[in-house]
N, C-alpha and C positions, 0 to 999 in steps of 0.2 A: 426429737432430733429431725432436722430437715436435710435429707440427702438430695444432692443434685448431681447431674451428669453434665459435664462441661468440656469444651474444647479449648485447649491452649497449646500454642506452639505445634499445631497440626496433630496433637494427640488428644484422645478422648479419655477422661478420667472421672472418677467419682469423688465427691467431696462433701463436707458438712458446711452448711451455711452458718456463718457467724457474723451477724450484723451486716456490714457492707463488704465482707470478705468471704472467701471460700478456702477451707482447710482441706488439703489433699488427703485421700485415704489410701491405704495399702491393704491388699487382701481381697476377699470376695464379700460383697455386701449381703449375700444370701447365706453365708456360713460364718466366717470370722474376718474381721477387719480391725484396723487401728488407725488413729489419726497420726499424721506425720507433722513435721514442723514447717512444711511448705505451705505458704499462704499466698493467695492471689486476691487482688481487688476484684469484686464482682463486675465492675465496669470494664475490666480488662479481659474477661473471658466470654465465650459464647455459650450460653445455656442451651443444651440440646435435650432431646427426648429423654426422660429419666430412666427409661427401661426399653428393652428390645424383646417383646413377648413372642412366644410361639403361637399362642391362642388369645383371642380377644372375645370375651363373652359378654352378653347383656340380655336384659329382658325386653319384651314388647308389652307395654301396659296399655290397656284400653281405659284411659282416664280423660275426664272432661272437667271444665271449670263450672261448678254449680253456684247457687246462691250463697252457700255457706263454705265455699272452698272447693277443693278438688274432690271429684266423685269418681270412684272406680266402677265402671260399667260391668266389668267381668273379671272375676278373680281367677288366678291361675298364672303360672309362669310359662311363657312361651319363648324360650331362649333363642337368640340369634348368635351366630358365630362369624367373625370376620377373619380374613387372612392377615398375616403379619405385615403385608404391604400397606395396609390401611393406617398403620401407626405413623404419627409424626409428632414433633415437639412444639414448644412455644415459638410463636412468630413465624412458623412455617405456613406457606400458602396451601389452601385446599383447592385442588384442581377440579373444576366443574365444567362439563360440556355446556356450551352457550344455551342450548335449547332446554336445559334443565333448571335454569335459575328460578323460574316461576313455580317450580314444582319440587322444592327441596323440603325435606323434613330435618330439622336440627333441634336436638335437645342437649341440655347440659346435665352433668352427672358427677356424683362421687364415684371414684374408681378404686377398687381394692387391688393391691399388688400382692400376688402370692409370693411367699417367702420360702416355703418348703413344699415338697411334693405331697399331694394329698389325694385321697380317694375315699368317697363315701363317709365323710366326716359329719358329725353332729354339729348343729348350729352353735351349741354351747362351747364347742372346742375350736371354733373357727379362728379365734384370735391367735392361737398357737401357730397357725400356718400363714399368718399375714405379715408381710414385711412392713407395710404401711398403706397409706391412702394418698391419692392425688386427685387432681381435677381432670375432667374429660368432656369432650364435645363429640356427640354422635351425629354424624351426617348420613343421610339416606336420600335416594332418589324416589320421590313419590311416583313419578311417571313410570319408572321401571317396575316398582312394586305393584302398580295397578295393571300392568300388562300381564300379570299372572305368572311371572318368573320367580325364581327363588329369592329369598331375603338376602342370601349371600351376594347376588348380583346387584341388588339395590343398595347394599351397604359397604361393599368391599372394594370400592375404587381406591386408588392411591390417595393416601392422606385423609381418608374419611373418618379417622379416629384420633384427633389430636389429644395428647395428654401432657400434663406438667403443671406448674414449672418445677415442682419438687415432690419428693415422697416424704410425707410426715409420718414418722414411725410411732409417735405418741398420740395419734389422733383418736378422739372419742367418737366412734362410729354410732353410738347410741343416741347422740344428740348433735344434729348438724343442720345447716341450711345452705341452699344453693341459689345463687342469683345469676340470671342470664341477662346480658346486655347486647344490644345491637347498635353499633355506632355510638356507644356511650350512653344510650337510653335503656333504662331497666324495662324489660318486657315481661319478666317473670321471676318470682321468688317462691321457693317451696321449701318445706322442712322435711327431714327424714320421716317424721311422724305422719306426713301426708301420703307416703308411699304404702302400698299394701304389704310389702315385705321388707324386712330389715336387711342390711348388708350381710349380716351373718347368715340369714336364711337363704339369701341369694347364692352365696358362695357354697353353702351346704348342698343346695339343690343341684347346682351344676356339677359339684364333685361326685354326685351320685350318677351322673351321666357320662362323665369323662374324668380321667386323671389330670389334675392340675399340676403344672410344673413351676418351679421358681421363675418369676418374671412374667408369668401369665397375668392377664388383666380381667377383672370382672366389673363391668359397669353396673352400678346399682340402678340406674335408670331414672326417669322422671317424665312428667307430662310434657307434651309438645305444645309450645305456645302458638297462638294464632298469627303472630307477626310473620310476614313473609321475609325470606332471605334472598337478597338480590346480589348482582355483580358488584364487587368491591366492598360489600358489607364486611364489617369487622365484628366478629362474635367473641364475647368474653364470658368466661365461667369463673365466678368468684365463690370460694368456700372459705369461711372464717376458719383460721387455724392452719390453712394450707397456703392459699395465695390466689393469684389471678392467672388464668390461662387465656391467651388472646391469639386468635388466628383470623386470617382474612380469606374471603372467597374470590378466586380469580378464574379467568377463562383457561389459562394454561399454566402448567406447573412451573414454579420458580422457587429455587432454594434460597433466593436472596430475600432479605427483610423488606417488607413493603414499607413505603414511605409513611403510611398512616399507623404503623405498628409501634408499640412501645418498646423501649430498649430492655435488655435483660435487667439492668439496674432498676428501672422503673417498675418492673413486674414484682420486685421484691421489696419495694419501699412500703413503709407504714406497718400498721399492726397486723395485717393479714398474714405476713410471712415472718417478719423479724420477731 
């Protein structure tokens, strides 16, 4: 089931994606909900960020590209934590200060959406506490991080963590691939098996450090590509079985859709989401 959060008639609602339509839900997606008989065309609604988390967690991997694929230089999870202000949805612009464009770190990632409160859970039991999975883009300032300040300052600017376009509740987190595109050109593709830790291990580890609440996000992470990210670049994260998340880099924040962005309907076309 693909859950989306959308805006229609100035109201924000949850719904289930059904081909080119959205069926409204009643209830709480984290506890109990039901489908209604109210249906909207996907082209007539605005798809927004699928979740409003309190916490956004993720790992810092020391990975490079070797002759035979990705090589982990150093094992161990070094988690980062972002503020909720960093979250944004599909088609939203990522605000970057002009002097940071040549020093951006951007990775694409599978993202786990917590469905139930959990603390110190075993990796084998993680699936019981997951609502589903979505696509994510992790943006960070390399300049700030090299100045010796906290990871929080480097990663927690407004809209530095786009996620979406939907939450897939039946996703197989044991086998997945993530593709990153810049301006329509593929710059990196990696598999879950390339990562040093599974999504379940990542959620388990973080749950031993902090209590996770419904709606919280855990980025699974990925290697950072060598391709630079510049002003007006359009970044896309594609995960088979979930869909395509697309966001643009701009100098100042804008809640309006950028002219080079795809529409909500385009994001859900094809086998990736339907």
